[in-house]
Each structure stands twice: as structure tokens, then as C-alpha cells.
C-alpha positions in Angstrom: 0.1 -0.1 0.0 1.4 3.4 -1.0 1.9 5.9 1.8 -0.1 9.1 1.8 2.4 12.0 2.9 1.8 15.3 4.3 -1.2 17.5 4.7 -1.7 17.6 0.7 -4.0 14.4 1.0 -7.6 14.7 1.5 -7.8 15.8 5.3 -11.1 13.8 6.2 -10.1 10.8 4.5 -6.5 10.6 6.2 -8.0 11.4 9.5 -10.8 8.7 9.3 -8.3 6.0 8.0 -6.0 6.8 11.1 -9.1 6.7 13.4 -10.1 3.7 12.2 -6.8 2.1 12.3 -6.4 3.4 15.7 -9.6 2.0 17.1 -8.8 -1.5 15.8 -5.5 -1.4 17.3 -6.6 0.0 20.7 -9.5 -2.4 21.1 -7.1 -5.3 20.5 -3.9 -4.4 22.3 -2.8 -2.5 25.4 -2.3 1.3 25.0 1.3 1.2 25.9 1.9 -1.7 23.1 0.4 0.3 20.4 2.8 2.6 18.4 2.2 5.4 16.1 4.2 3.5 13.5 1.8 0.4 13.8 -1.2 2.7 13.5 0.2 4.4 10.5 1.0 1.5 8.7 -2.3 0.1 9.2 -3.9 3.4 7.9 -1.4 3.5 4.9 0.2 6.8 5.6 3.2 8.3 7.0 3.6 8.4 10.9 4.4 11.9 11.1 0.7 12.5 9.9 -0.4 11.5 13.4 1.3 14.2 15.1 0.0 16.6 12.2 -3.6 15.8 12.6 -3.9 15.0 16.3 -0.9 16.1 18.1 0.2 12.7 19.2 -0.9 9.2 20.4 -2.8 10.2 23.3 -5.0 12.6 21.4 -5.7 10.0 18.6 -6.5 7.6 21.3 -9.1 10.0 22.7 -10.6 10.7 19.3 -10.7 7.0 18.3 -12.2 6.0 21.5 -15.0 8.8 21.2 -13.9 10.5 24.5 -14.9 14.1 25.3 -12.8 16.7 23.3 -11.3 18.2 26.3 -12.2 15.8 29.5 -9.8 17.6 31.7 -11.4 21.0 31.1 -14.7 19.4 31.4 -14.1 18.1 34.9 -12.2 21.4 36.0 -15.1 23.6 34.8 -17.4 21.9 37.2 -15.3 23.2 40.0 -15.4 26.7 38.6 -19.4 26.7 38.9 -21.8 27.1 41.4 -20.5 25.1 44.4 -24.1 24.4 45.8 -24.8 22.3 42.9 -21.6 20.6 42.4 -22.7 17.2 43.1 -25.9 17.2 40.9 -23.9 18.9 37.9 -21.0 16.4 38.1 -23.4 13.5 38.1 -25.3 14.7 35.0 -22.2 15.4 33.1 -20.9 11.9 33.7 -24.0 10.3 32.4 -24.5 12.8 29.5 -20.8 11.8 28.6 -21.3 8.2 28.8 -24.4 7.8 26.9 -23.5 10.3 24.3 -20.2 9.0 23.7 -20.7 5.3 23.8 -18.3 5.0 26.7 -18.8 1.5 27.7 -16.3 0.0 25.0 -13.9 2.8 25.6 -13.8 1.9 29.5 -13.5 -1.7 28.8 -10.4 -1.1 26.6 -9.1 1.5 29.2 -9.6 -1.1 32.1 -7.8 -3.9 30.1 -5.0 -1.5 29.2 -4.6 -0.5 32.9 -4.8 -4.0 34.4 -2.5 -5.5 31.5 0.6 -2.9 32.2 2.1 -1.8 35.6 3.6 1.0 33.5 0.5 2.1 31.8 -1.2 2.0 35.0 1.4 4.3 36.8 1.3 6.6 33.9 -2.3 6.9 33.9 -2.4 7.4 37.5 0.1 10.1 37.6 -1.8 11.7 34.7 -5.1 11.7 36.6 -3.2 13.2 39.9 -1.5 15.9 37.8 -4.0 17.0 34.9 -7.4 16.6 37.0 -7.1 15.9 40.8 -4.5 18.6 41.9 -6.0 21.2 39.8 -9.5 20.3 40.9 -8.5 20.5 44.7 -6.9 23.9 44.1 -10.2 25.1 42.7 -12.1 23.3 45.5 -10.0 24.6 48.3 -10.0 24.1 51.9 -9.0 21.3 54.0 -8.2 17.9 52.6 -9.3 19.0 49.3 -7.3 16.5 47.2 -9.0 13.8 49.3 -12.3 15.2 48.8 -12.0 15.4 45.0 -10.6 11.9 44.9 -13.5 10.5 47.2 -16.2 12.5 44.9 -14.8 11.3 41.6 -14.3 7.5 43.1 -18.1 7.6 44.0 -18.9 8.9 40.5 -17.1 6.1 38.7 -18.3 3.6 40.8 -22.0 4.5 40.1 -21.3 4.7 36.5 -19.9 1.2 36.5 -22.9 0.0 38.1 -25.4 1.8 35.9 -23.7 1.1 32.5 -21.3 -1.8 32.9 -23.0 -4.1 35.2 -26.4 -2.8 34.5 -27.7 -3.2 37.9 -31.3 -2.6 38.4 -32.8 -0.3 39.6 -29.9 2.1 38.9 -29.4 1.0 35.5 -32.8 2.0 34.3 -33.5 5.2 36.5 -33.9 8.6 34.4 -30.8 10.5 34.6 -32.3 13.3 36.7 -33.9 11.0 39.2 -30.5 9.3 39.8 -28.5 12.6 40.0 -31.1 13.8 42.3 -31.0 10.8 44.7 -27.1 10.6 44.7 -26.2 14.3 44.5 -26.3 14.9 48.2 -23.7 12.0 48.7 -21.4 13.6 46.1 -21.9 17.0 47.4 -21.0 15.9 50.8 -17.8 14.2 49.5 -16.7 16.9 47.6 -17.3 19.7 50.1 -16.6 17.6 53.4 -19.9 18.9 55.0 -21.4 15.8 56.3 -24.6 15.9 58.3 -27.8 13.8 59.2 -29.7 14.8 56.1 -26.6 13.5 53.9 -28.0 11.0 51.5 -31.2 10.4 49.3 -33.2 8.9 52.5 -31.6 11.2 55.3 -33.5 14.0 57.0 
């Protein structure tokens, strides 16, 4: 197969070929085991075009796996908004992203990659801490902010896995608004550290 070099090729065609090749590779192999040269070879283009069109392997993974355009900024924007509705907004955002982006397959690929490679797990943990948890904690402020961010995010991730991966009822079939309303007090308390007798959907 001849290689398509440089931006002179049809942009949409080259991008799509790279996305298709990357998706196939990431579904079958750990993230750390996939190289840009392999993806480019499968797509029949020069490896330099991955940087040209996507800015690197990480962005190609994000787009090929249908992740949000800027997941980091999306999370940080939540902590810049109305603090009194943080729990509810975080839950609604998580469910909207999952449902609109077809995240179940992506999460399966990510989990497999993380469990299959200690280095990938370490790199991912460091990235989450530096790109999301630490900046979010700075925005949240107060005592034990980093712990509170991690606790809130952990609860949301767990809830998403129950709803969309294991599909446990009744959580799986609840309307998004209802589930967010029921769980928001818990997430709100985890993020803010303000616990009380009314914390939780059945308190008070």
C-alpha cells in the first residue's frame, strides 16, 4: 500500500483512516503496546501525520475511543461553577458523556490496558493526579481538598460502572435526573466535606 504523505492528502480521508486503524489497534492491544508507526502502517500513511492531525498518540486515542474533546477541562469547569450544585452537575455531566459518547466499550479498553501493564497504570495514575485531581483540589480549596476530590470522583466512577457496565437494577434504568437527584447529596458531601444527618437520598 502506498503511503500518503503530508497535509496535501484529503484531510477527512486521512483522519478517518487513522481513526479506524487506531480504534482497531486499541481494541485489540494495550495502549502502551500500540505504536504510532503501527497505526500509520495500518492506515497506509506516514507516521508523522498522526502528530500533524492529532498532536500525538494520546489525542488519537481520545478521538478514536470517542472520549470528550477535552475531558480535563470538562471536569475542571465543574469546580468553577456554582458550588452548591456541584454534586448534581457532576453526576449529570458524567451520565451525559457516557450515554452520548458510547463509553462502555472505551472503558473496557481502558480497564484492560490499565490491568495489563504496570507502567500504563502508573502513567495513568500520575496523569489523573497532575491533570485532574490536583488542579480540581486547588479550585475546590479548603482542608483535605485532594482527598475530597478523589472521594467524590471515585463515587461517581463507581456509580457509572454499576449503571452502565454491570447494568444493575434499579440504578441502570433510572432516568438520569432522578439518579442525579438521589445521589447528588452524597457526592456533594464528599466534595465539600460537609456531612450531616440529612446527607444522602434517604436522610433528613
